[in-house]
C-alpha positions in Angstrom: -2.1 -184.5 114.3 -0.3 -184.8 111.0 -0.3 -182.0 108.5 -1.8 -182.3 105.0 0.7 -183.2 102.3 0.1 -179.8 100.8 0.8 -177.9 104.0 3.9 -175.7 104.4 6.6 -177.1 106.7 9.0 -175.3 109.0 12.7 -175.7 108.8 12.7 -178.0 111.8 10.1 -180.3 110.2 12.0 -180.4 106.9 15.4 -181.0 108.6 13.9 -183.8 110.6 12.2 -185.3 107.5 15.5 -185.2 105.6 17.6 -186.2 108.6 19.8 -183.1 108.1 20.8 -180.3 110.5 18.9 -177.0 109.9 22.2 -175.2 109.2 22.8 -177.4 106.2 19.4 -176.3 104.8 20.4 -172.7 105.3 23.8 -173.3 103.7 22.1 -174.9 100.7 20.0 -171.8 100.3 23.3 -169.9 99.7 24.5 -172.5 97.1 21.3 -173.3 95.2 19.4 -170.2 94.1 16.3 -172.4 93.4 15.7 -173.0 97.1 13.4 -170.2 98.1 11.3 -170.9 101.1 8.6 -168.5 102.0 10.0 -166.2 104.8 7.6 -164.7 107.3 8.2 -162.2 110.1 11.4 -162.8 112.1 12.9 -164.6 109.1 10.9 -167.8 109.8 11.2 -170.2 106.8 8.2 -172.1 105.5 8.8 -174.8 102.8 6.3 -175.6 100.1 5.9 -179.2 98.9 7.9 -178.4 95.8 10.7 -176.9 97.9 10.8 -180.2 99.9 10.9 -182.3 96.7 13.8 -180.1 95.5 15.7 -180.5 98.8 15.1 -184.3 98.7 16.5 -184.4 95.2 19.6 -182.3 96.1 20.2 -184.5 99.2 20.0 -187.7 97.1 22.4 -186.3 94.5 24.9 -185.1 97.1 24.7 -188.0 99.6 23.3 -190.9 97.6 25.0 -190.4 94.2 28.2 -188.7 95.3 27.8 -185.4 93.4 29.5 -182.2 94.6 27.6 -179.0 95.1 29.0 -177.8 91.8 27.8 -181.0 90.1 24.3 -180.6 91.4 24.3 -177.0 90.3 25.2 -178.2 86.8 22.3 -180.7 86.9 19.9 -177.9 88.0 21.2 -175.7 85.2 21.2 -178.4 82.5 18.1 -180.5 83.4 16.1 -178.0 85.4 14.4 -177.8 88.8 11.5 -180.2 87.8 14.1 -182.9 87.1 15.7 -182.6 90.5 12.3 -182.5 92.2 11.3 -185.7 90.3 14.5 -187.3 91.8 13.4 -186.1 95.2 10.0 -187.8 94.7 11.7 -191.0 93.4 10.2 -190.6 89.9 13.6 -190.0 88.2 17.1 -191.3 88.6 20.5 -190.0 87.5 23.7 -191.8 87.1 26.6 -191.2 89.5 29.4 -189.1 88.3 31.6 -191.0 85.8 35.1 -192.0 87.1 36.7 -190.0 84.3 34.7 -186.9 85.1 36.3 -184.7 87.7 33.9 -184.1 90.6 35.8 -181.0 91.6 37.1 -178.2 89.5 40.9 -178.4 89.1 41.6 -175.4 91.3 39.6 -176.8 94.2 41.1 -180.3 93.8 44.6 -178.8 93.8 43.8 -176.8 97.0 42.3 -179.9 98.6 45.4 -182.0 97.8 47.8 -179.3 99.0 45.9 -178.9 102.2 45.8 -182.6 102.9 49.5 -182.9 102.0 50.4 -180.0 104.3 48.6 -181.5 107.2 49.3 -185.2 106.7 52.4 -185.7 104.7 52.4 -189.4 105.6 49.2 -190.7 107.2 50.5 -194.3 107.3 52.0 -194.1 110.9 48.8 -192.4 112.1 46.7 -195.1 110.7 49.0 -198.0 111.5 49.6 -198.5 107.9 52.9 -199.2 106.1 51.8 -197.6 102.8 48.8 -196.6 100.8 45.7 -198.6 100.9 43.9 -198.7 97.5 40.3 -197.6 97.7 37.5 -198.2 95.2 36.9 -195.2 92.8 33.5 -194.5 94.3 35.1 -194.2 97.8 37.7 -191.8 96.5 35.1 -189.7 94.7 33.0 -189.6 97.9 36.0 -188.7 100.0 37.0 -185.9 97.6 33.5 -184.6 97.6 33.4 -184.5 101.4 36.8 -182.8 101.5 35.6 -180.2 99.0 32.5 -179.5 101.1 34.6 -179.2 104.2 37.0 -176.8 102.5 34.1 -174.7 101.3 32.6 -174.6 104.8 36.0 -173.6 106.1 36.2 -170.8 103.5 32.7 -169.6 104.4 33.5 -169.6 108.1 36.8 -167.9 107.6 35.0 -165.1 105.7 32.7 -164.6 108.7 35.5 -164.3 111.2 36.6 -160.9 112.4 40.3 -160.0 112.2 40.6 -160.4 116.0 39.2 -163.9 115.9 41.5 -164.8 113.0 44.5 -163.7 115.0 43.5 -165.8 118.0 42.9 -168.9 115.9 46.3 -168.7 114.3 
């Protein structure tokens, strides 16, 4: 039996609908203050239809348009929640980040480049390449956005480790 369109949804239902893992939805709650599912006993989350539209809009901006979390936060601040919800419903569109507009702040981009440079000083031999392969600007932006999210996840995970765990991982 299907639920009414106005019915609240559990995190598992929303995650399945958006084709995302549940932990991503929980992570987004820490990054987007506007995501506020109703929480019942035991911390169980229930998402309203407006919450789901907002999540769909955020997902589209991050994965469909190539925005970073910080970029989506700027859109929420500048355009508002209703604008992003309309994107989630397919009623509104937004342009992808401009090539001349940095998709990461300078500090994060420097850290990302240093990390990559430290770990893979010359990826050519690993990839069977003799030199650099030019990528379209959109691919570079998407890769930088993915790297930025991975670095942010690593930072969050590192902050959760106990000193004993940190010593073992080093």
